[in-house]
N, C-alpha and C positions, 0 to 999 in steps of 0.2 A: 328313080322317079322321072316320069315323063312330063314334058312341057305340054301345055294345052295345045291341042291340034296335032300332036306328034305321036299319037298312039300307033303302035305297030299295026301293020295291015291285017294280020290274023286276029288281033284283038278287035279291030274295027269290024271285021266280018262277024265275029262272035257277037258283038254288041248289036249289029244290024239284025241278026237272025233271032236273038233271044230277048232283046229289050222289051218288046211289046208283051211277050208272054210273061216275063218276070213282073212287069208292072201290073198286068192284069191280076196276077196272084196276090201281089202285095197290096193292091187297092182293095181287093176282097178281104184281105187280112187286117189292114190297118186304116182303111178309109182312103179316099182319093188323094187328099193333100199329103198326108203322112206316107201313104203308099208310094207316091211319086218320089218324095224326098228319100225314102228308104231305098228305093230302087236305084236312084242316082248314087247314093252312098255305097250300095253293094257293088255296083260296077266300078266306082272309083277305087274301092279297096282291091277289087280284082285287078284293075290296071296297075296299082302299086306293086302287086305281087305277081304280075303276069309272067315274068321270066321263070319263076318257080312253078307256076300253075298252068302254063300253056300246054304242057304235056297231057293234062287230063282230057278225057273224052268230053264232048259237049254236054251230055247230061250231068256229068260230075261238075263241070264248070258252072252250069246253071244252078245246081244244088248248092254250090259254094256261094254264089251270088245271092240266092234266096235265103240261105241261112244267115249270111252277113246282114242282109236287108231286114230280115225278121228280127234279129237281135237288136239292130239299130232302132227299129220301130218300137220294140218293147221297151228298151231303155229310155227312149224319148218320151213315150207315153207315160211311163212311170215317173219320170222327172217332172213332166208337166202336171201330172195329177197332184203332186205335192204342193203346188203353188196356186191352186184355184181357190180364191177367196169367196166369201159370201156375196160380195158385190158383183162377182162375175156371173151370178145366176140370173135367169130371166126375171123381169119385174113381176110378171104374173105367173104363178105356178099353176099347172093344169089341175083340174079337179081329180081327186083320187079315184073316182069311179069311172073315169074315161076308159072305155073298152079298147080303143085303139092303142092307148098307152100300155095297157096290160098285154096286148098282143106283141107290141114291140119289145117290152121287157121280157116276155116269154121267149121270144125269138133270140134276143141278145143273150139271155141266160143259157139257152140251149147251145148257141154258138160257143159261148165261153166254156160250157161243160164239155163239148166235143173237143175244143182246143186243148183243154186240160187233160182229157182222156188221151189224146194223141201224144201230147207231151210226156205223159206218164208211161208210155209204152217202152218196152226194151228197145235199144237203139236200132237194131236191124228191122224190127217190125215197124217202128216209127218211120224209118227210111222208106220202107215199102209203102206205107200209108201215104206219105207225102208224094212219092213218085206216082203212085197209082191214082189216088183220088184228087190230088191238086194239080199234078202235071199232066195227067191223062196219058202217062206212058204205058205201053203194053207189057205183057208178061216177059217176053223175050228181051226187050230193051232193059227192063228193071233187072232181070237176071244177069245180063251182061255188065251193067253198071255196078251192081252190088256183088258181082262174082259169086253167085249162088245158082243153083239149078232152077230151071223154070218151074218145076213141080213144087219146089220150096216156096217160090213166089206165089204160086196159086194157093198153096196151103195158108200162107200168111194172109192173103186177100180174103179167103173164105172165113178165116177166124176173125178178121177185122169186120167183115160184113155182119157176122153174128153179134159182135160187141156193139157195133154201130146201129143195128136194127131198131132198138127202142128209141134212139134219137131221131132216126129217119121217120118213124111213125109219129112221134111227137111233133116234128117239123111239119109233116103233112096235116096234122090236126090244126096246127096254128094257121097254116095257109088256107085250109078249108074254112076256118072261122073268119079269117080275113075276107075271104070272098063273100061270105054270108053276113058280114058286119057284126060278128059277135066273137067273144073270147072263148 
């Protein structure tokens, strides 16, 4: 266990190069406050295990931190959702026919559906999806990290695009409706 301010130099460099990227992904996943907290937790866990994990290549390190942070955020959100009482709701509830609320609900439902879809994929395809779509890694980099051929990565991405296409279309419809002020 490292004392505060005594992180090894190679960990400090890893943190400097990856922290903003990881936090961006986590804030998109869990919201700004919980995303920042989960990012800190992910890097703290990585530091605790740095002696064992320092040999990983940077994308694998980042994937470890992201997975740890995602799990932390999910556990935290689940725990908090158990304790929200009726008194914690806003005083005035919005009207049920408010179109803006419908668009937000559609968007959140779509995001949840995509997240569940990705979580339900076989492990290798899920890893490709996360590295390609969330981390913006290229085919060659993903192939290297996951130790598979580049053509296999391309096949996974092509299949993922087919599966995700209906969700992309629905998201575009929601965005167009938002621009025009209707659901």
